[in-house]
Each structure stands twice: as C-alpha cells, then as structure tokens.
C-alpha positions in Angstrom: 57.1 60.8 -33.2 54.8 57.5 -34.0 53.7 55.8 -31.6 52.1 52.0 -31.2 48.4 51.6 -29.5 48.2 48.0 -27.9 45.0 47.6 -27.7 44.7 44.6 -26.0 46.6 46.8 -23.4 44.7 49.7 -23.5 41.0 47.8 -23.3 42.8 45.7 -20.4 43.3 48.9 -18.1 39.0 49.5 -19.8 38.1 46.5 -18.3 39.4 47.1 -14.8 38.0 51.2 -15.2 34.7 49.4 -16.7 34.6 47.1 -13.5 35.3 49.9 -11.0 32.5 51.7 -12.9 29.9 49.5 -12.1 31.0 49.0 -8.5 30.4 52.8 -8.0 27.5 52.9 -9.4 26.1 50.2 -7.5 27.7 52.3 -4.3 25.8 55.0 -5.4 22.6 53.3 -5.6 22.4 51.5 -2.6 23.6 55.4 -1.0 20.3 56.9 -2.8 18.4 54.2 -1.2 19.6 54.9 2.3 18.4 58.7 1.4 15.2 57.2 0.2 14.7 55.4 3.4 16.3 58.7 5.6 12.8 60.7 4.5 10.5 57.9 4.8 9.8 57.4 0.7 7.4 54.4 0.3 8.2 52.1 -2.2 5.8 51.6 -5.4 6.9 48.1 -7.0 9.6 45.8 -6.4 12.0 48.4 -7.6 10.9 51.9 -7.8 10.8 54.6 -5.0 7.4 56.9 -5.5 10.5 59.9 -5.7 13.3 59.7 -8.4 16.5 60.2 -6.4 17.3 64.1 -7.2 14.0 64.4 -5.6 14.6 62.1 -2.3 17.9 64.2 -2.2 16.8 67.7 -2.2 14.4 66.1 0.3 16.5 65.3 2.3 18.6 68.1 2.4 15.5 70.6 3.3 15.1 67.8 5.6 18.6 69.1 7.2 17.8 72.5 6.8 14.5 72.6 8.3 15.1 70.3 10.9 19.2 71.5 12.0 19.0 70.6 15.4 17.3 66.8 14.5 19.5 64.5 16.2 19.3 63.1 12.5 21.1 65.7 10.7 24.4 63.8 11.9 23.5 61.2 10.1 21.4 63.0 7.2 24.8 64.7 6.4 27.2 62.0 6.7 25.3 60.2 3.8 25.0 63.1 1.7 29.1 64.0 2.2 29.7 59.9 1.2 26.9 60.8 -1.8 29.2 63.6 -2.8 32.4 61.4 -2.5 30.9 58.7 -4.5 30.3 61.3 -7.3 33.7 63.1 -7.2 35.3 59.5 -7.8 33.2 58.7 -9.8 33.7 61.7 -12.6 37.5 61.4 -11.8 37.4 57.4 -13.2 35.1 58.4 -15.9 37.9 60.7 -16.9 40.4 58.6 -17.0 38.9 56.6 -19.1 38.0 58.9 -21.5 41.9 59.8 -21.0 43.2 56.1 -22.0 40.4 55.6 -24.4 41.8 58.5 -26.3 43.8 56.4 -28.9 41.1 54.1 -29.8 38.6 57.2 -31.1 41.8 58.6 -33.0 42.0 54.6 -34.7 39.2 53.2 -33.9 39.9 49.2 -33.4 37.8 46.1 -33.5 36.1 45.1 -29.8 34.5 42.2 -28.6 32.2 42.4 -25.3 30.3 39.7 -23.9 26.7 39.7 -21.8 25.7 37.9 -18.8 24.3 35.2 -21.2 27.8 34.7 -22.5 26.7 36.3 -26.3 29.5 37.7 -27.5 28.8 41.0 -29.0 30.9 43.9 -31.6 29.2 47.2 -30.2 28.7 47.6 -26.1 26.2 50.3 -27.9 24.3 47.1 -29.4 20.7 47.5 -30.2 19.8 43.8 -29.0 21.3 45.0 -25.3 19.1 46.1 -23.0 20.2 50.1 -21.5 21.6 48.8 -17.8 23.4 45.9 -19.6 26.6 45.8 -17.6 28.9 44.1 -20.3 32.6 41.8 -19.4 35.5 43.3 -21.7 37.2 40.4 -24.5 40.2 42.5 -24.4 42.3 39.6 -25.6 40.5 39.8 -28.4 40.9 43.7 -29.2 42.1 44.7 -32.4 41.5 41.1 -33.9 39.0 40.5 -36.4 35.6 39.7 -35.5 36.3 35.9 -37.0 39.1 35.5 -34.8 37.0 36.6 -31.6 34.3 34.4 -31.9 36.9 31.4 -31.3 34.1 28.7 -33.3 32.0 29.6 -31.0 28.9 31.0 -33.8 26.3 30.2 -31.6 27.2 33.0 -28.8 27.3 35.6 -30.9 24.9 38.4 -30.9 22.5 38.6 -34.6 22.0 42.1 -34.2 25.8 43.8 -34.2 26.8 40.2 -36.2 24.6 39.4 -38.2 27.4 38.1 -41.0 27.9 35.0 -38.9 25.8 32.3 -39.1 
C-alpha cells in the first residue's frame, strides 16, 4: 500500500509543536529560576546563577528532606511537582514530534526555517546559527526547491546553508 506524504501538512503540525515546545522550555526555565530563588542561590552574572539548574534542584530536594517541618515545604514541594509535570509534558511533546516527523526521515524533503532576523535557512542545524536559536518554520514551502523557498528574497538567505544563491 502506497501512502501519500504531504510535507506541507506534516511541517505545519511540526511548526505548531515547535512553538508549544519553546513555551514548555520557557516554563521550565522560569521554574528553575523559582528553584534558584527558593534556595537563595545568587546570580553571578545577569543571566547565570552560581549553581547549575540540576545542582539547585538537588539542593532544594535536600532542603526539603532536612527541613520537613518548615513552613515553606508546601511551596517548595509544589515547585518540584510543577517541574516534574513540565518535564513529562515536554517528553510527551517530543514523542509526538518524533512520530509525526517519521516520514521526513524515511524520505527527506527540502525544508526552510527563518531566524529572528528574517534570514532563511535550509537547515535547523545550520552552522551560522547560535546553539540556542529559535527558528520559525516555513511549512508553506516545505517540499519545494530552495529557489522557490527563497521567493526572490536572496538578500535574506543564509550564506552558510544556502551558499549556492547570490
């Protein structure tokens, strides 16, 4: 039995899941900030805590064990419960993403992504992107040639992953 694969439909779904994933990642980061604050960790720069997230989490768990009668036990326990739920949600979302993306790995098609500057990329793993880059998907051109995806916007094409275009 031959099944038809619609790259645009699949990538539209993946685009939405990607947005949901970043929302979960942001919620997890916010929850870790709550954990750092709960253990009275200190900031060593404008974006970095003295302890890693996992060390802060371990410290909070240790605090809960050592001070079971503390009035903050309920609050701290709730923060940890929330973190566990977010992780489970992220795991489920990643599983769904992988299942939907399966046909792409069986028969890959051209994909295009856009970064926050509006630059178009042919790969989410482009060397020209920072590791933490959040890319938007362009599912309306999934499965099309790179030139069609460019849509005449050659000045907005990544020179790393689309060097063949001027």
